[in-house]
N, C-alpha and C positions, 0 to 999 in steps of 0.2 A: 486034672487037678482042680478042685474047687477053690475059687479065689477067696482069700481071707476077707472077712467082712469087718467094717469099722464098728467098734463097740460104742453104741449110741445111748445116751441118757436123755430122757424127755422130762422136762420140768413143767408142771401144771399148777393151777390154783383152783380149778373147778371141775366141770364134767369131762373135759379132755376129749372133745370131738376131733380136734386136730391130732391129738395123741393117738386116737383110735385109727385115724387115716394112716398115720405113719406105721403103726403096728401091723395093720392088715396089708399094707404095701410091702412090708418087709418079708412077707411069706412067698413072694415071687422068687424063683430060683436065681434070677440074675440081679436081685437087689443087693447093693454093695454095703448095706448097713444092717446091724442086728440090734434091736432094742434090748439092752441088758439091764436097764433100770428105769423106773418111773418114780419120781419124787417131786417135791415142791415145798410150798410154805404153809400148806393147810393139811394137817393129818387126817381130816375127815373129808377131803375132796372126793367127790363122786368118781372121778376118773381113776383113782387108786383101786377101787373095787373092780372096775372094768379091767384094768391092767392085770390084776391078780387072776381074774377069771380067764384071761387070755394067756396065762402062764408067764407073764413078765414079772420079774422081781420088783418089789416096791419098798420104799423106805418112807416111814411116816415121821416127818420132821415138823417141828413147831416154829413157824416163821416169826413168832413173837419173842422167842428166846434170844437173849443177848448174844449167845454164841452160835446163832443160826448159820451164818455164812461159813464159819469154821467147820461146823458139823456137816454142812452141805459139801464143802470141799473134801473133807475126810471121806465122806460116803462115796463121792464120785471116784476118788482115787482108790478106795477099797475095792470097787467094782471094775477097776482098770478101764474106766471110761475114756474114750478118745475124742468124742464129739458130743456136744450138748445142743439139743433142739428145744427152744422155748415154745411152748404150745399153750397159750393162754396163761402164762406165768405172770401174775400181776404184781410184780415187785420191781422197783428200780434197783439195778444191780450195782453194787459199789465198784469204784474204779479198780481197787486192789484185787477184787475177785476177777474182774475182766482181764486184768494183766496176767493173772495166774493161768488163765485159759485163753490167752490171746490167740485169735485165729481159729478158735475151736467152738465158738458159740454162734448159732444161727437163730433167727427169729422170723415169724410171719406177722405182718402188720396189715391191718385192713384199710389200706389206701394205696394210691399209686405214688409212692415216695419219689421225690422229696415233698410232695404235697401232704399236708395234714398229718404232721407228726403227733405223737401222744394220743390222748383219748378224744372222744367226740368226733371221730373222723367222718362218720356217715352224715351227721347233721351238718358238718362243715361243708361237705360236698354238695348237699342240697341247698344250703344257704348261698353258696357261690354260683348256683345255677349250672353246675357241670353236667355235661351230657353223659359222661362215664365216670365211674370210680373203679375200684378193684382191690387187689391185694399184692403184697410185695414180700418176697423172701430176701433177707439181707443178713450180712454179717453184723455181729454186735460189737460195738466199740463204745468208749465212755460217753460220747455225744449221743443223745437219745435219738434212735431211729435214723442214724446217719451213716451206718456202715455200708460197705460195698453191696450194691444190688446184685443178687444172683439170678433173679427171675421175677416176672410180674405177669398178671393176667387182668384184663379189663372186664368190667361188668357194667352193662348199660343201666342208666338211671331212667326209670319209666315215669310217665305222668302219674301223679298221685302217690308216688312213693313216700313213705315215711322213713325215719331212721331205722325203725324196727324191720320193715319189709325189705329195705335195702340190705340191712345186716344179714338177713336170712339168705339172700342170694349170694352175697359176698362170701359167706361161710361155706356155701357149696363149692364156690370157686377155690377157696382156700384148701379144701380137702383134696382137690385135684392137683393144685399147684405144689403144695409143700412136699409130698413124697417124690414127685417128679424132679423138682429142682434140687432137692437134697441128694437124690440118687445120682443126678448128673454131676453135681459138685464132687461128691465122694467118689464116684466112679472114675472121674478124671484123675483124682489123686492116687488111685490104685492101678491106673492103666499104664502098662509098661511103655507103650509108644509115647504117651504124653510125657511120662517121666523122662524118657530118653531125649525128647525134644527140649525139655527144660534144662537138662544137663548140657546138651549140645549147644544151646544158645549161649550159655555162660562159658563153656569151654572154648568155643570159637571166638569169643570176644577177647581172649587173651592173645598176645602177640605170637605170630608165626605158628599158629596151630592149624591142624587139619583133621578131618574125619577119616577114620580107617577102621575096619573091623578087626577084632582080635579073636580068633577061633570062632568066628561067626557072630560075635557080640559087638554092638556099637562101642566104639572107642575113639580116643582122640590122642594125637601125637603133637609134639613140639619139635621144631627144628626143620631141617631140609627133608624133602620127600624120600631121599635115599638113606639118610642116617638119623632121622628123627626118632625120638623115644616116646613110648606110650606114657602118658601121665594120668589118664583116666579111662577106666574100662567099666562098662555096664555089667552087672551081675544079674542075669535073668533067670532066677530060681535054679541055679546050677547045683549039681552034686548034693541033692537032698535039702538044700537051704530053700525054704519056702518064700523068702522075701526077694523083692526086686531091690537091688542096691547099686551102689557106686563103689568101685575100688580105686583108692588113691594111695599114694606113697606116704608112709609115716616115717619117723626117725629110726625106728628099729623095734625089736621084739619087746623090749622093756616098756616102751610107750604104748605099744599095741596091747599088751597085757593090762596096763593101767587103765586105758580107755575102756576096754571091754569090762573090766571089773567095776569101773565107775558107772557105766551105763550100757549094760548088756542088751537092752532093748533097742538101742540105736546102733551100736558097733558090733561087728562080728569078725571072726578070723576065717577068711575064705580058704577052702581047700586048694592045695597046689600053689596058690598065690601067696598065702600067708608067710611062708619061709623067706620070701623075697621082699618082705616088709610092705606088702600091700594089705591095707586094712579095708574092711567093708563097712559102708554106711547104709543102713536101711532107708529106703526112700518111699516105699509104698505104704504111706501112713498119712492121715489127714493133717497132722501137725508138723510136717516137714519144714524145717527152718532153712529156707533157700539161701539166706545170707550166710548161714553156717556152711552150707554146701559150697557156696562160692568161695569162701575163705579156704576150704580144703582144696578146691581146684587150683586156686592161686598158689597155695603152698606146694602141692604136688607138681604143678607146672615149674615152679622155681627149682625143685629138686631134680627135675629131669631135663631142664632147658640147657642148651649149650652154654659154655662159660661166658661167651660174649653177651648173650641175652641176659643171663643171670646178673652179670656185672652192670649192664645198662639198667636193669630193673632196680638194683640196689642203689645206684646213683640217683635215679628218678625218685625213689622213695625218700631220699634225704632232703628233697626240696619241697 
């Protein structure tokens, strides 16, 4: 079965050389992302023509329009974008836009962050007498160039370098770094083993829990080894469902139906388990809210825990 790819939008403002690197890297069979949209703030950006020639959908938006950020958000959602890669997108992104896409925007910056944020990075490295500079792929947060670093590459500064000559070599390094780091990051989010480890780490942090397989799938029980009950079971693309997910206990069929109706992309009714009030939560997606998963694990644990444990938990919660 071919693994589902993350739907990627690439935002540009100019010729889009990093955009091109991402597009060409996506043609590898094992690449975990698919560029489904290229857009930006300049409708005449040269990179848009290249994207069209390579068969990627484009949207020509006017960055000077008052409703630009709303139009951009609408366009991204219309194309069911799951991840955004900034590739020479020369606009400061408003905090409210970042909050809407929290954890789903990455950027490449031409310095070894946290050194030299913002513009003028190459001249700053030269002025400081640095022996090396480089490039950084990082998550985007409201603070400029301050998000989690996902990967870096060093580039030597040579005698006689100018800001322009240094920029040329750093750009070559960027083209190698960006697709690799993005693929590693998104591949991790789609990897069943990594997902199971993340679930297990949270499940085993709850009182009196243990790991035990259920019909060959990773699962976790609460209570004694002999009489404990399963409160979390991994769903590894079973019974025709393509997603990797987590099964947890909900309150009943009515709540299950309401959750699936409200967000059918996140929740699903698992075959065979559904009638017993197990609901599925899809986890093989780049925007998984792990705090939300943790809350469901706690709730399911409480539903399945022995009375004495549940009582202790409720007493502790009151303090």
